[in-house]
N, C-alpha and C positions, 0 to 999 in steps of 0.2 A: 648439321650446322644451320640449316634453314629453320629449324624449330626455334632457335634463339631469336631470329628475326620476328617471330610471332609472339613468343613468350615474354621477351624483354619489354616491348611496349605495353603489353597487357599487364604485366606486373607493375610497371611505372604508373599506368592509369589507375589501377586498383589502389596503389599506395597513395596516389594523389587524392583519390576520393576519400580514403580514410582520414588523411590529414585535413581535408576540407570539412568533413563531417565533425571532426574533433574541434576545429576552430569555431565552427558555427554553434556547436553545443556550448562551448566555453563562453562565447559572446552572449548567448541567450540565458546564461546563469545556471546551467545544468549542474555545475560543480561547485556552487557557492556554499551550500549547506551539506557537509559530509557526515555530521553527527546525528541529525534528526532521523533520517531514514533507517539508521541502524537500531535505534531504540523505539521506533514506531510500532514494531511488532509486540513490544512489551505492553503497550497500552491496550485496554479493553474497550472496544467500541460499543459494547452492549450496555455500558453503565449509563443510567438515566438518573438525573438528580431526583432526590426524594420528593421535592415539591411537585414534580410532574406526575409521579406515580400515585400520590395520595388520592387525588380525585378519581382516577381510574379504578383504584382498588375499592373505594367506597361505592362507586356506581355499580360495579360488577359483583361485588361480594359484600352484602350488607352486614356480615359478622365483623367487619373491620380488619380481618386478617388478609394479608396479601395472598394472591393466588398461588405463589410459589411455596408458601408455608405448608399448604395441604399436600403438595406433591412430594415433599421431603418426608412427611410424617407417615404417609400411608404405604410405605414400602413393606413388602412381605418377604 
């Protein structure tokens, strides 16, 4: 019976901390956009616009081909 005197206040404190953390997250806007994080994994972060890669390809490879073109054609 004495365990209840320790566990009940501990459970109430933990529950109160959880409710407080939820309220603080909701006030800061954590739950405002629920759709974008789900589709963010679909987008490719490595895509670079063509206008940015043209100057780099010309400077590094005078033949005019992109560096990735040679990697795909030389497979054995």
